[in-house]
C-alpha positions as CSV (number, residue, x, y, z in Angstrom):
1,M,-40.8,7.0,55.8
2,L,-41.0,10.3,53.9
3,N,-38.1,11.8,55.9
4,G,-35.9,9.1,54.7
5,F,-36.9,9.8,51.1
6,K,-36.4,13.4,51.7
7,D,-32.9,12.8,53.1
8,F,-32.0,10.7,50.0
9,I,-33.3,13.3,47.6
10,L,-31.5,16.1,49.2
11,R,-27.9,14.4,49.4
12,G,-25.5,16.3,47.3
13,N,-24.5,13.4,45.2
14,V,-28.0,12.6,44.0
15,I,-28.6,16.2,43.0
16,S,-25.1,16.2,41.3
17,M,-26.0,13.1,39.3
18,A,-29.4,14.6,38.3
19,I,-27.7,17.7,37.2
20,G,-25.1,15.7,35.3
21,L,-27.8,13.7,33.5
22,A,-29.8,16.8,32.5
23,V,-26.5,18.6,31.2
24,G,-25.6,15.3,29.5
25,A,-28.9,15.0,27.8
26,A,-28.6,18.7,26.4
27,F,-25.1,18.0,25.4
28,T,-26.2,15.0,23.4
29,A,-28.9,17.1,21.8
30,V,-26.4,19.7,20.7
31,V,-23.9,17.1,19.4
32,T,-26.7,15.2,17.5
33,G,-27.9,18.6,16.0
34,F,-24.3,19.4,15.0
35,S,-23.9,15.9,13.5
36,T,-27.2,16.1,11.5
37,A,-26.7,19.7,10.4
38,F,-23.1,19.6,9.4
39,I,-21.3,16.1,9.6
40,T,-24.0,14.0,7.9
41,P,-24.5,16.3,5.0
42,L,-20.7,16.6,4.4
43,I,-20.4,12.7,4.5
44,G,-23.3,12.5,2.2
45,L,-21.5,15.0,-0.3
46,A,-18.4,13.1,-0.1
47,T,-20.0,9.7,-0.8
48,G,-22.1,10.9,-3.7
49,S,-25.4,11.0,-1.8
50,V,-27.6,14.0,-2.1
51,G,-26.4,15.8,0.9
52,D,-27.9,14.0,3.8
53,F,-27.4,10.2,4.0
54,S,-29.5,9.8,7.2
55,T,-32.4,8.8,5.0
56,A,-30.4,6.2,3.1
57,E,-32.0,2.7,3.2
58,F,-32.1,-0.6,1.5
59,A,-34.8,-3.3,1.1
60,V,-34.6,-7.0,1.2
61,Q,-37.7,-8.9,0.3
62,G,-40.0,-6.0,1.3
63,A,-38.3,-5.3,4.5
64,I,-36.7,-1.8,4.8
65,F,-33.5,-1.3,6.5
66,P,-32.7,2.4,7.3
67,Y,-29.0,2.2,7.8
68,G,-28.5,5.9,7.5
69,K,-30.1,6.6,10.7
70,F,-27.7,4.1,12.4
71,L,-24.9,5.7,10.8
72,A,-26.0,9.3,11.9
73,A,-26.4,8.0,15.5
74,A,-23.1,6.2,15.5
75,I,-21.3,9.4,14.3
76,A,-23.1,11.5,17.0
77,F,-21.8,9.0,19.5
78,I,-18.3,9.1,18.4
79,I,-18.3,12.8,18.5
80,T,-19.9,12.9,22.0
81,A,-17.4,10.3,23.2
82,A,-14.3,12.3,21.7
83,V,-15.5,15.7,23.0
84,L,-16.1,14.2,26.5
85,Y,-12.9,12.4,26.5
86,F,-10.7,15.3,25.2
87,C,-12.6,18.2,27.0
88,V,-13.5,16.4,30.3
89,V,-11.5,13.2,31.0
90,V,-8.0,14.3,29.9
91,P,-8.1,17.7,31.7
92,M,-9.6,16.1,34.9
93,A,-6.7,13.5,34.7
94,K,-4.1,16.3,34.5
95,V,-5.7,18.2,37.4
96,Q,-5.8,15.0,39.6
97,N,-2.1,14.4,38.8
98,R,-1.1,17.8,39.5
99,F,-2.7,17.5,42.9
100,T,-1.8,14.0,44.0
101,K,1.2,13.8,46.1
102,E,3.8,11.3,45.6
103,E,3.9,8.7,48.3
104,E,7.1,8.7,50.3
105,V,9.2,5.4,50.1
106,D,9.9,3.9,53.4
107,I,13.4,2.5,52.5
108,K,13.2,0.1,55.5
109,A,9.8,-1.2,54.8
110,A,10.9,-3.6,52.0
111,L,12.7,-6.6,53.5
112,R,14.7,-9.6,52.2
113,D,16.6,-12.3,53.8
114,C,20.4,-12.3,54.3
115,P,21.9,-15.1,52.2
116,R,24.3,-16.1,55.0
117,C,22.2,-16.0,58.3
118,F,18.7,-15.7,56.8
119,S,17.7,-12.8,59.0
120,A,15.3,-10.2,57.6
121,I,17.2,-7.2,56.5
122,P,16.2,-3.9,54.6
123,A,16.3,-4.4,50.7
124,V,18.6,-1.5,50.4
125,A,21.2,-2.8,52.9
126,S,24.7,-3.5,51.9
127,R,25.6,-5.1,55.1
128,C,23.6,-7.6,57.3
129,A,23.0,-6.1,60.9
130,H,23.0,-9.7,62.3
131,C,26.0,-11.4,60.9
132,T,27.8,-8.3,59.3
133,S,28.4,-10.0,56.1
134,E,28.3,-8.0,53.0
135,V,25.3,-8.2,50.6
136,E,24.4,-6.9,47.4
137,P,21.5,-4.2,47.7
138,D,18.4,-4.8,45.8
139,S,18.8,-2.6,42.7
140,E,14.9,-1.9,42.4
141,A,14.7,-1.0,46.0
142,V,17.8,1.5,45.7
143,S,16.2,3.1,42.7
144,L,12.8,3.4,44.4
145,A,14.5,5.0,47.4
146,K,16.4,7.3,45.1
147,L,19.8,6.2,46.7
148,P,23.0,6.6,44.9
149,V,24.2,3.3,43.4
150,Q,26.9,1.6,45.8
151,R,29.8,-0.2,44.4
Protein backbone atom coordinates (compact mmCIF):
# COMPACT_ATOMS: atom_id res chain seq x y z
CA MET A 1 0.00 0.00 0.00
CA LEU A 2 2.80 2.44 0.81
CA ASN A 3 4.67 1.48 -2.37
CA GLY A 4 1.73 2.66 -4.48
CA PHE A 5 1.67 5.96 -2.58
CA LYS A 6 5.43 6.34 -3.03
CA ASP A 7 5.10 5.70 -6.79
CA PHE A 8 2.30 8.28 -6.99
CA ILE A 9 4.31 10.94 -5.14
CA LEU A 10 7.50 10.33 -7.10
CA ARG A 11 5.86 10.62 -10.52
CA GLY A 12 7.22 13.52 -12.50
CA ASN A 13 3.90 15.21 -13.16
CA VAL A 14 2.92 15.31 -9.45
CA ILE A 15 6.24 16.88 -8.50
CA SER A 16 5.99 19.36 -11.37
CA MET A 17 2.48 20.29 -10.28
CA ALA A 18 3.63 20.84 -6.69
CA ILE A 19 6.49 23.04 -7.87
CA GLY A 20 4.10 24.96 -10.12
CA LEU A 21 1.73 25.56 -7.22
CA ALA A 22 4.57 26.78 -4.99
CA VAL A 23 5.89 29.12 -7.69
CA GLY A 24 2.34 30.31 -8.42
CA ALA A 25 1.74 31.12 -4.76
CA ALA A 26 5.01 33.04 -4.56
CA PHE A 27 4.19 34.88 -7.80
CA THR A 28 0.74 35.77 -6.47
CA ALA A 29 2.34 37.16 -3.30
CA VAL A 30 4.70 39.31 -5.39
CA VAL A 31 1.87 40.63 -7.57
CA THR A 32 -0.32 41.31 -4.55
CA GLY A 33 2.55 43.17 -2.90
CA PHE A 34 3.15 45.20 -6.07
CA SER A 35 -0.55 45.99 -6.35
CA THR A 36 -0.79 46.99 -2.69
CA ALA A 37 2.43 49.04 -2.72
CA PHE A 38 2.08 50.86 -6.04
CA ILE A 39 -1.16 50.38 -7.98
CA THR A 40 -3.65 50.80 -5.14
CA PRO A 41 -2.13 54.06 -3.85
CA LEU A 42 -1.94 55.48 -7.38
CA ILE A 43 -5.61 54.71 -7.98
CA GLY A 44 -6.40 56.19 -4.58
CA LEU A 45 -4.61 59.40 -5.49
CA ALA A 46 -6.37 59.53 -8.86
CA THR A 47 -9.81 59.07 -7.30
CA GLY A 48 -9.26 61.57 -4.52
CA SER A 49 -8.78 59.10 -1.66
CA VAL A 50 -5.86 59.52 0.66
CA GLY A 51 -3.41 57.27 -1.15
CA ASP A 52 -4.64 53.76 -0.30
CA PHE A 53 -8.25 52.93 -1.10
CA SER A 54 -8.01 49.32 0.11
CA THR A 55 -9.41 50.49 3.46
CA ALA A 56 -12.41 52.14 1.79
CA GLU A 57 -15.75 50.94 3.08
CA PHE A 58 -19.38 51.93 3.40
CA ALA A 59 -22.03 51.07 5.96
CA VAL A 60 -25.71 50.26 5.57
CA GLN A 61 -27.75 49.99 8.78
CA GLY A 62 -24.66 49.17 10.79
CA ALA A 63 -23.29 46.54 8.38
CA ILE A 64 -19.85 47.48 7.09
CA PHE A 65 -18.92 46.65 3.49
CA PRO A 66 -15.12 46.88 2.89
CA TYR A 67 -15.27 47.29 -0.91
CA GLY A 68 -11.68 48.55 -1.04
CA LYS A 69 -10.34 45.09 -0.17
CA PHE A 70 -12.34 43.59 -3.01
CA LEU A 71 -11.05 46.20 -5.46
CA ALA A 72 -7.46 45.57 -4.35
CA ALA A 73 -7.92 41.80 -4.79
CA ALA A 74 -9.55 42.31 -8.22
CA ILE A 75 -6.66 44.52 -9.35
CA ALA A 76 -4.12 41.92 -8.15
CA PHE A 77 -6.04 39.21 -10.03
CA ILE A 78 -6.12 41.23 -13.27
CA ILE A 79 -2.40 41.97 -13.05
CA THR A 80 -1.63 38.29 -12.33
CA ALA A 81 -3.79 37.11 -15.22
CA ALA A 82 -2.27 39.65 -17.63
CA VAL A 83 1.31 38.79 -16.67
CA LEU A 84 0.65 35.05 -16.95
CA TYR A 85 -1.07 35.47 -20.31
CA PHE A 86 1.55 37.73 -21.89
CA CYS A 87 4.63 36.15 -20.28
CA VAL A 88 3.65 32.45 -20.31
CA VAL A 89 0.68 31.66 -22.58
CA VAL A 90 1.60 33.78 -25.60
CA PRO A 91 5.30 32.76 -25.69
CA MET A 92 4.40 29.07 -25.21
CA ALA A 93 1.89 29.26 -28.07
CA LYS A 94 4.57 30.76 -30.32
CA VAL A 95 7.03 28.02 -29.35
CA GLN A 96 4.44 25.31 -29.98
CA ASN A 97 3.54 26.80 -33.37
CA ARG A 98 7.20 26.92 -34.33
CA PHE A 99 7.75 23.23 -33.59
CA THR A 100 4.49 21.80 -34.90
CA LYS A 101 4.72 20.42 -38.38
CA GLU A 102 2.02 21.04 -40.90
CA GLU A 103 0.19 17.87 -41.74
CA GLU A 104 0.69 16.79 -45.30
CA VAL A 105 -2.51 16.75 -47.27
CA ASP A 106 -3.33 13.49 -49.02
CA ILE A 107 -4.88 14.75 -52.23
CA LYS A 108 -6.51 11.40 -52.91
CA ALA A 109 -8.08 11.07 -49.45
CA ALA A 110 -10.97 13.47 -50.06
CA LEU A 111 -13.48 11.73 -52.30
CA ARG A 112 -16.64 12.82 -54.07
CA ASP A 113 -19.08 11.23 -56.47
CA CYS A 114 -18.84 11.59 -60.23
CA PRO A 115 -21.97 13.41 -61.43
CA ARG A 116 -22.33 11.03 -64.41
CA CYS A 117 -21.59 7.49 -63.13
CA PHE A 118 -21.71 8.17 -59.34
CA SER A 119 -18.36 6.45 -58.74
CA ALA A 120 -16.08 7.71 -55.98
CA ILE A 121 -13.32 9.91 -57.42
CA PRO A 122 -10.72 12.18 -55.78
CA ALA A 123 -12.02 15.68 -55.05
CA VAL A 124 -9.16 17.21 -57.06
CA ALA A 125 -9.85 15.09 -60.15
CA SER A 126 -10.79 16.82 -63.39
CA ARG A 127 -11.75 13.59 -65.16
CA CYS A 128 -13.55 10.52 -63.86
CA ALA A 129 -11.38 7.38 -63.90
CA HIS A 130 -14.42 5.18 -64.45
CA CYS A 131 -16.47 6.87 -67.17
CA THR A 132 -13.81 9.37 -68.40
CA SER A 133 -16.24 12.28 -68.29
CA GLU A 134 -14.83 15.70 -67.46
CA VAL A 135 -15.73 16.99 -63.99
CA GLU A 136 -15.04 20.27 -62.21
CA PRO A 137 -12.41 19.82 -59.44
CA ASP A 138 -13.48 20.83 -55.94
CA SER A 139 -11.91 24.28 -55.42
CA GLU A 140 -11.40 23.78 -51.68
CA ALA A 141 -9.58 20.47 -52.24
CA VAL A 142 -7.43 22.06 -54.96
CA SER A 143 -6.41 24.90 -52.64
CA LEU A 144 -5.65 22.51 -49.76
CA ALA A 145 -3.51 20.38 -52.07
CA LYS A 146 -1.77 23.57 -53.30
CA LEU A 147 -2.35 22.61 -56.92
CA PRO A 148 -2.55 25.16 -59.73
CA VAL A 149 -6.03 26.20 -60.76
CA GLN A 150 -7.10 24.24 -63.85
CA ARG A 151 -9.20 25.86 -66.54
